[in-house]
N, C-alpha and C positions, 0 to 999 in steps of 0.2 A: 355750846355753839362756838364756831370758829370760822374765820375767814382770813384772807390775805390782808396785810397792812394793819392799820390802826382800827380800833373798835368803833370809831365814830359812826360808820355805816350800819353796824349791827345795832348799836344803842338807839339810833334815830329810827330804825326800821326801814331805812332807805335801801339797804343792800341785803341780799340773801346770804345766808350763812349755812355752812355744813352743820349737821346736828349729829352728835355722837352720844349714845347711851352705853353705859357700862354697868353690868349687873354686879352689885356689891358682893354677892356671895360667890359667883362663879368667875367673875371678871371677864365674862364674855362681852365682846365689843360689837355693837351694831351702829353703823354709820350711814347717814343719808347725805349724799354729796349734792350740794346746790350748784347751779351754774353761776359762777362768780365772775361777772364781766368787768367790775370796777372795784377799786380799792382806794383807801385814803392813806396817804404817806405824809411824813414830816418834811417841811421845807427846811433847808439848812439855816436859813435866816430866822426861822420861827414860824409857827402856824402850820396848817395842813393844806393839802390839795387832793382833789379827786383825779384819778388816772385809770386807764385801762389795765386790766390784768393781762399779762402775757398769755397768748392763746394756748400755750401748752399747760397752763395752770388753771384755766377756766373750769374744767370739769373733773379735776382731781381733788382729793381730800386735802384740806389745808393743814392737816396734822398727819404725821407718820404714825404708824402703830406704836413705835417706841415713845413718841411724844404723848400719845393718848395714855399709855401706861404710866408715864411720868406725871401727867396731870391727875390721873386717877389716884395715884399714891398721895400726891399733895392734898387733894380734896378729902380723901379718906382720913388722912392725918389731922386735918383741920377739924373735920366732923368729930373725931375722937377727942380732941382737945376741948371742944366746946360742948360735947355731950349730945350733939344732934347735928344733922346735916346743915350745911351753911350754903348761902349763895356766894360763891367764890369768883373773884375776878383774877385773872392771871394773864401773862403775856410771854411770848418768846421773842428774844432779840439776840441775833447772832448765835442761835442754837442754844441759848441759855434760858431756862424757865424762871420767870419772876412771879412771885405772889404779890398781887396788887392790893386786894382787900377782901374782906368777908363781911 
């Protein structure tokens, strides 16, 4: 699952998220794009706030195809290291993928 901004809205169930499935064998990508009208962002002074998603981003996938492939590689590598699939959390910031936890 993915959305614009911080994960707070996804974790709480308050905001809709895009859902992407990748077949482990064929690496075929299937995405369902949600209407994402709001997002949570960080305040410079600390904390978070809810704001509107720019209209041009409301109905497009929050991940590019290349980002989906990069996340897939990460998740498959983690699963291989642990010997079974894992519930992975990750984030992008300034175009860089970060592994948060499994």
